[in-house]
C-alpha positions, 0 to 999 in steps of 0.5 A, a space after each residue: 424731571 431731567 435732574 431727577 433722572 440724571 441723578 438716578 442714572 448716576 446712582 444706578 451706575 454707582 450701584 452696578 459698580 460698587 456690586 460688580 454687576 456689570 450690566 443691569 439684570 435681565 436686560 433692564 436699562 437705567 431707565 427702568 429704575 426711574 420713579 414715575 413722579 406722576 404716579 401714586 404710590 401711597 393709598 393710606 396710612 393705618 396707625 399702629 397704637 399700643 393696647 394693654 388689654 385687647 378685649 378692653 380696646 375692642 369694646 371701647 372701639 366696637 361698642 362706643 365709637 362705631 367701628 367694626 373688627 376686621 381681618 381673616 383672623 384673630 391674631 393674639 396680641 393684635 387688633 384691627 378695626 376700621 370705620 368708613 375709610 379709617 382703619 386702626 391697628 393696635 399692638 399688645 403692650 401689657 406693661 404700658 403705662 398710660 400716663 406715659 403714652 403719647 400715642 396720637 391720631 388725627 382723623 379727618 371727618 365730615 359732618 363733625 357736628 354730628 360725630 360730636 354729638 353722637 360720642 356725647 349721646 354715647 357716652 364718650 368722654 370727651 378730652 378735657 381740653 379737646 371739646 368742639 371748637 374752630 381752630 386758627 389753622 381752619 379746622 373744627 376739632 374735638 379729641 378723646 382718649 382711648 383706655 390706654 390714652 391714645 389721643 384721637 382728634 377729629 377734624 373737619 375743614 372750615 369751609 367759609 
């Protein structure tokens, strides 16, 4: 921590000198710009994936996968869906060639066997190489492709 603080103090002094600020504005000290490394800053990640047709994407995620649309407004060319603790955002890309799309999301789950059975019973196409299986890295996973060829992989930690 002392090394980090020293390096940040040196950087702060350098920035003040380069910008000719002299003293820190409003009586701030070098100490106030030090990032508290015990504080968590990141809360979540919300992938943004391409979509060609908002209605098709909405139908797939809401009616087949059980997500629901959220947000305070229906923005043209943008879609946000969520289920449990997962939010996915989509931006319009009308000229997207699905064969050239490499959008991917890894979604950690619980009760993966039940989720897998539910998708099969709801006629969600499972990726040909992505049927439910235990992986050498300690996850049980399966994958699906959405209408725009975005790969969604669902995984649960294997507890032994």
